[in-house]
C-alpha positions in Angstrom: 15.3 -15.1 22.7 11.6 -17.4 22.7 8.6 -14.6 23.1 5.0 -15.9 23.9 1.7 -13.4 23.0 -0.9 -14.5 25.7 -4.6 -13.4 25.4 -5.0 -12.1 22.8 -7.8 -12.9 19.6 -5.9 -14.0 16.4 -7.6 -13.2 13.4 -5.7 -15.4 10.1 -6.8 -16.7 7.1 -10.6 -16.5 8.0 -10.4 -17.2 11.5 -10.6 -15.3 14.3 -9.8 -17.1 18.0 -8.4 -16.5 21.3 -4.8 -17.9 21.3 -1.5 -18.1 21.9 1.9 -17.4 19.6 5.1 -18.5 20.2 8.4 -16.8 18.7 11.9 -17.9 18.2 14.4 -16.2 16.2 12.2 -14.2 14.5 10.0 -17.1 13.2 6.5 -18.2 14.4 6.8 -21.5 16.1 3.7 -22.8 17.4 0.5 -21.3 17.4 -1.8 -22.5 20.6 -5.6 -22.1 21.1 -6.7 -21.1 24.2 -8.6 -24.9 24.0 -5.1 -26.3 23.7 -4.6 -28.5 26.6 -0.9 -27.7 27.4 0.6 -24.0 27.9 4.1 -22.8 26.8 6.7 -22.7 28.2 7.7 -19.6 29.4 10.9 -20.0 31.3 13.7 -17.7 29.7 11.0 -15.8 27.4 9.5 -12.8 26.8 6.3 -12.8 27.7 3.8 -9.5 25.9 0.5 -9.9 27.2 -2.1 -9.1 24.7 -5.6 -8.7 26.7 -8.1 -7.1 25.2 -6.1 -6.6 21.4 -6.5 -8.3 17.9 -3.7 -10.5 16.6 -3.1 -9.7 12.8 -0.3 -10.4 10.4 1.6 -7.3 9.5 0.4 -5.3 7.2 2.4 -5.5 3.7 1.9 -2.5 1.1 2.4 -2.7 -1.9 2.3 0.9 -3.0 4.9 3.5 -1.3 6.6 7.3 -2.4 9.2 7.5 -0.1 11.4 9.8 -2.3 14.3 8.4 -1.4 17.0 9.5 -3.3 16.8 12.6 -4.5 13.5 14.0 -2.9 14.4 13.8 0.6 13.2 17.4 2.0 9.6 15.6 1.7 10.4 12.3 2.9 12.8 9.2 3.1 13.4 5.7 4.3 14.5 6.7 8.2 11.2 8.7 8.6 8.6 7.1 6.4 9.5 3.8 7.7 9.0 4.6 11.1 5.9 5.8 10.1 4.8 2.4 8.8 6.3 0.7 12.1 3.4 2.7 13.8 1.0 1.8 11.4 0.9 -1.6 11.7 3.2 -1.7 8.6 5.8 -4.7 8.7 6.3 -4.3 5.0 6.6 -1.8 2.0 7.4 -2.0 -1.6 8.4 1.4 -3.1 7.9 2.8 -6.3 10.8 3.6 -8.8 10.0 8.3 -9.3 12.4 8.7 -7.4 15.8 10.6 -8.2 17.5 9.0 -10.3 14.2 6.9 -11.1 14.7 3.1 -10.5 14.7 2.3 -14.2 18.7 0.8 -13.9 20.4 -1.9 -12.4 22.5 0.6 -10.8 19.9 2.8 -9.1 17.8 -0.2 -8.3 21.1 -1.8 -6.7 21.1 2.0 -4.6 18.0 1.7 -3.5 18.7 -1.4 -1.4 21.6 -0.7 0.0 20.0 2.4 1.2 17.4 0.3 3.4 19.8 -1.9 4.7 21.0 1.2 6.9 17.5 2.6 7.1 14.6 0.7 7.1 12.8 0.1 10.6 10.6 -2.3 8.6 10.8 -4.9 5.7 11.6 -3.6 2.3 11.7 -4.4 -1.6 11.5 -2.0 -4.6 9.4 -1.8 -7.8 11.8 -1.8 -11.0 10.4 0.7 -13.5 9.4 0.3 -17.0 10.6 3.5 -19.8 9.5 3.6 -23.8 13.5 2.4 -23.7 14.6 0.2 -20.7 12.5 -3.3 -22.1 15.7 -4.8 -22.8 16.8 -4.4 -18.9 14.0 -6.3 -17.6 15.9 -10.0 -18.6 18.5 -9.2 -16.0 16.2 -8.1 -12.9 16.2 -10.7 -10.0 12.9 -12.2 -9.3 13.8 -13.3 -6.6 14.6 -10.0 -5.0 11.2 -7.4 -6.2 7.7 -7.6 -6.7 7.5 -6.9 -9.8 7.7 -3.7 -12.8 5.8 -0.2 -12.9 4.0 1.2 -15.2 3.1 4.6 -15.9 0.9 4.4 -18.5 -0.7 8.1 -17.2 0.2 11.6 -16.6 4.2 11.2 -15.0 8.0 13.4 -14.4 10.9 12.3 -16.6 10.8 9.5 -18.3 8.7 7.3 -17.2 5.5 7.6 -18.9 5.3 4.9 -21.7 2.9 6.3 -24.5 4.1 4.5 -27.0 1.9 1.9 -28.4 5.3 0.0 -29.2 6.3 0.2 -26.1 3.8 -1.3 -24.5 2.6 -4.0 -26.7 6.7 -4.9 -26.2 6.5 -4.6 -22.3 3.6 -6.9 -22.0 4.8 -9.2 -23.8 8.3 -9.1 -22.4 8.2 -9.2 -18.4 8.2 -11.8 -16.3 7.4 -10.3 -13.2 3.3 -8.8 -12.3 3.3 -5.6 -13.7 1.8 -2.4 -11.4 0.3 0.2 -13.3 -0.7 3.7 -12.9 -3.6 4.1 -15.7 -4.9 7.2 -16.4 -4.5 8.4 -20.7 -2.7 11.8 -20.4 -4.4 12.8 -24.0 -7.6 13.3 -22.0 -6.3 14.8 -19.1 -4.3 17.0 -20.9 -7.5 18.3 -22.8 -9.7 18.4 -19.8 -7.0 20.5 -18.4 -6.9 23.0 -21.2 -10.7 23.5 -21.0 -10.6 23.6 -17.6 -7.8 26.4 -17.4 -10.1 28.2 -20.2 -13.2 28.1 -18.3 -11.8 29.0 -14.6 -8.1 31.0 -15.1 -4.4 29.4 -15.1 -5.1 27.0 -11.7 -8.7 25.9 -11.7 -10.3 24.7 -7.6 -9.4 21.9 -6.5 -12.7 20.3 -6.9 -12.5 20.4 -10.6 -9.6 17.9 -10.5 -11.9 14.7 -10.4 -13.3 16.6 -13.7 -9.4 16.7 -15.2 -8.5 13.0 -14.0 -11.8 11.7 -15.2 -13.2 8.7 -15.1 -13.1 8.7 -19.2 -9.2 9.1 -18.5 -9.0 6.5 -16.4 -11.4 3.6 -18.0 -9.7 4.0 -20.9 -5.8 3.7 -20.2 -7.0 1.0 -17.8 -9.1 -0.9 -20.6 -5.8 -0.9 -22.4 -3.7 -2.0 -19.9 -6.7 -5.0 -19.6 -6.3 -5.5 -23.2 -3.0 -5.9 -23.5 -2.8 -8.1 -20.7 -4.6 -10.3 -22.1 -3.1 -10.3 -26.0 0.0 -11.2 -24.3 -1.0 -13.4 -21.2 1.0 -10.9 -18.8 0.6 -11.2 -14.8 -1.8 -7.2 -14.7 -2.1 -5.6 -11.7 -4.0 -2.2 -11.9 -2.7 0.5 -9.4 -5.2 2.9 -7.1 -8.8 1.8 -9.2 -11.0 4.2 -8.5 -14.3 4.3 -11.1 -17.6 2.5 -10.8 -16.8 2.2 -14.8 -13.0 0.3 -14.2 -14.8 -2.0 -11.8 -16.4 -2.9 -15.1 -13.4 -4.0 -16.7 -12.9 -7.1 -13.7 -14.1 -9.7 -13.1 -15.0 -11.1 -9.1 -12.1 -13.2 -8.1 -12.5 -16.0 -5.4 -8.5 -15.5 -4.7 -8.2 -17.9 -1.8 -5.4 -21.1 -1.1 -7.3 -23.4 -3.3 -8.6 -20.7 -6.5 -6.2 -20.6 -9.5 -3.7 -17.3 -9.0 -5.7 -15.1 -11.3 -3.8 -12.8 -14.0 -5.5 -9.5 -13.5 -6.0 -7.6 -10.1 -7.0 -4.5 -9.3 -5.9 -2.3 -6.1 -7.5 0.3 -4.1 -6.3 2.5 -1.8 -7.4 3.7 1.5 -7.9 7.4 0.5 -10.1 6.3 -2.2 -12.1 4.1 0.1 -12.1 7.0 2.2 -12.4 10.0 0.9 -15.2 11.3 -1.6 -15.3 14.5 -3.8 -17.2 16.2 -1.0 -14.3 16.1 1.2 -12.3 18.5 -1.6 -14.2 21.5 0.0 -12.7 20.9 3.8 -9.8 19.3 3.0 -8.4 21.3 -0.3 -6.1 20.0 -1.7 -4.4 17.9 1.3 -6.7 14.9 -0.3 -5.4 15.6 -4.0 -3.7 12.7 -5.7 -3.5 11.4 -8.5 -6.1 9.4 -9.6 -8.3 12.1 -8.2 -10.7 11.1 -5.4 -14.1 11.0 -6.9 -17.7 10.7 -7.0 -19.5 9.2 -3.5 -21.0 6.6 -5.9 -17.6 5.8 -6.9 -16.4 5.5 -3.4 -19.7 3.5 -2.4 -18.3 0.6 -5.7 -14.9 0.3 -4.8 -16.0 -0.7 -0.7 -18.5 -3.1 -2.7 -15.7 -4.5 -4.4 -13.7 -5.5 -1.3 -15.7 -8.1 -1.2 -16.1 -9.5 -4.2 -13.4 -10.1 -4.8 -13.2 -7.6 -8.1 -10.5 -5.8 -5.5 -7.6 -7.4 -4.6 -5.2 -5.5 -2.5 -5.6 -2.5 -0.5 -2.7 -0.3 0.1 -1.8 3.7 0.4 0.0 5.1 -2.8 1.8 7.0 0.4 3.2 10.0 -1.5 4.2 13.3 1.1 4.7 16.4 0.0 5.9 19.3 2.2 2.6 21.6 2.7 4.1 24.3 1.0 4.2 21.8 -2.2 0.2 21.9 -1.9 -0.4 25.1 -2.6 -2.1 26.2 -4.8 -5.2 24.5 -6.8 -5.5 22.4 -9.6 -2.3 22.9 -11.7 -0.3 24.1 -9.0 -0.2 22.2 -5.9 0.8 19.1 -5.8 -0.5 15.7 -6.4 -0.3 13.2 -2.8 -0.2 12.6 0.1 1.2 10.7 3.5 -1.2 8.1 4.8 0.9 4.9 6.1 0.7 6.1 9.4 -2.9 5.5 9.6 -3.8 3.4 6.7 -4.8 0.3 9.6 -6.9 2.4 12.0 -8.6 3.9 8.8 -9.6 0.3 7.7 -10.8 -0.6 10.6 -13.0 2.2 11.0 -14.6 1.0 7.9 -14.7 -2.3 9.6 -16.7 -1.1 12.2 -19.1 0.9 9.5 -20.0 -2.4 8.3 -18.2 -2.2 4.9 -15.9 -5.2 5.4 -15.1 -7.7 7.9 -12.7 -8.0 10.0 -11.3 -11.3 7.9 -11.5 -9.8 4.7 -9.6 -6.8 6.2 -6.7 -9.2 6.7 -7.0 -11.1 3.7 -6.2 -7.6 1.6 -3.9 -6.3 3.3 -2.1 -9.1 4.3 -3.0 -12.0 2.4 -3.3 -10.9 -1.0 -0.4 -8.8 -1.3 1.8 -11.8 0.1 -0.2 -14.2 -2.3 0.0 -11.8 -5.1 3.7 -11.3 -5.5 4.4 -15.0 -4.0 6.4 -13.6 -0.8 8.4 -15.9 1.2 7.1 -16.3 4.5 5.1 -13.7 5.0 2.0 -12.5 5.6 0.3 -14.8 7.0 0.4 -16.5 11.1 1.5 -19.6 10.4 5.0 -22.4 12.1 8.0 -21.2 9.8 7.1 -17.9 8.6 9.1 -14.7 9.9 6.8 -13.1 13.1 5.9 -9.8 11.6 2.4 -9.1 13.6 0.5 -6.1 14.7 -1.6 -5.6 18.0 -4.7 -3.7 17.9 -6.7 -2.0 20.2 -10.5 -1.1 20.2 -12.6 0.8 21.8 -9.0 3.2 22.8 -10.1 7.0 21.2 -7.7 9.4 20.8 -6.9 12.2 18.0 -4.7 12.7 15.4 -2.2 15.6 16.3 0.4 17.0 14.3 2.9 16.0 17.4 1.9 12.4 16.2 2.8 12.5 12.5 5.7 10.8 12.1 6.3 11.2 8.0 8.9 13.9 7.4 6.1 16.3 5.3 4.6 16.6 9.3 1.1 16.6 8.2 -1.9 14.5 7.5 -5.5 14.6 5.7 -6.5 12.8 8.8 -5.3 15.6 11.2 -8.7 16.1 14.1 -10.0 12.7 13.5 -10.7 10.9 16.4 -10.0 7.0 15.8 -11.4 4.1 18.1 -8.8 1.3 17.1 -5.0 1.8 17.9 -2.4 -0.2 16.7 -0.5 -0.7 20.3 2.3 -3.1 19.4 3.8 -3.6 15.8 6.5 -6.6 15.4 8.5 -6.8 12.8 10.4 -10.5 12.5 10.0 -11.3 16.1 11.0 -7.8 17.0 9.4 -5.1 18.7 9.7 -2.4 16.7 6.8 -0.6 17.7 5.3 0.6 21.3 4.0 2.8 23.3 4.1 5.8 21.1 8.1 5.0 20.2 10.0 3.2 17.6 12.6 1.7 17.9 15.1 3.4 15.4 18.1 1.3 16.0 16.3 -2.0 14.5 16.9 -2.7 10.4 14.7 -4.7 8.8 14.4 -7.2 6.3 15.0 -7.4 2.5 12.2 -9.6 1.3 12.2 -12.8 -0.9 10.2 -13.7 -3.6 8.6 -16.9 -5.2 
């Protein structure tokens, strides 16, 4: 089937222009600017009218927790990939802290098997590092997974890597990018003990950024950067939250002509949008690890979007049931669902002048593809898979519980009115979302790397 998308404004590789896209067999085959001398032949074609819309590459979210297997009361690959499609996200990388944890080859293959049956967008999975599984790294297929997730801060089970000897071996051995959650557990435990002594057994959530403090983040990120430089490892620091951590990073002009950076950082939509003032209205709905911090930290992260210190914007999409968010610092679960509203939230920051639309596409589409060496995705190019999202500006709509597709059934964005709307999402040339509906019969593809 040939598909012709006409009348839209294409945003790709630093350019914004009116043009027509031609898709065949799930691939982009031609990009015709509005000034082209010839028009595409549309006989026997499906024609999609994109008039008034911007056409972007599909969003690649490098950081999600879809909870399957083992934690499916909160979320699963079916429900969260539906939410992804509705949000313009065509590819996701899922994290290993499920049950069982993705720290063996068997558990990794189990996740791929589930996704082949249930994921409505493209998928891959991080392998998890532990203190004891470094020897298994050599057996990983570098063409199937983006990298290795390393929890250098508090985590569940045996996924906290807290032995210096293990960290040295991991950074020395890993052939794949290491994506690190950086928080110093000893500092966090000390801060929590002090907070409980002062405020009681469950300190108010407003104290969360004091417990999961700037110091805890900085010390762990500093160590990760030190080890990466020592062992010449490829380090990707997950969900950076503080202005102080940004001091550890160099501005990197990351484009087709630049060299591949060895140390990069991700910011999440949540840390770019919320600040500690929002705890007063949203409470534990925005409790996450690392914590949402000050307005100054948020401003520094926003500035770093434009100078290369932040390379990728993801979500750390982490659903919990609302009943699991009850309590305060000690009791309430950390994490929030954001994937369905990540793109429109970032487009709001575009409207506010925080970054340009072209830069948004770099951070959410091009750079994830470059950083993880994804094959034929992340760009609007002939020969690439037709992962695309059409967004319409100046279309006010309000987030209500009825439109939330995440299984947990809530969002910190409830009640918020957006002026951008995801109109259509195409995954491998197939319309997986349009008119508020997801094609639940469609299954995405396993992502290939390198």
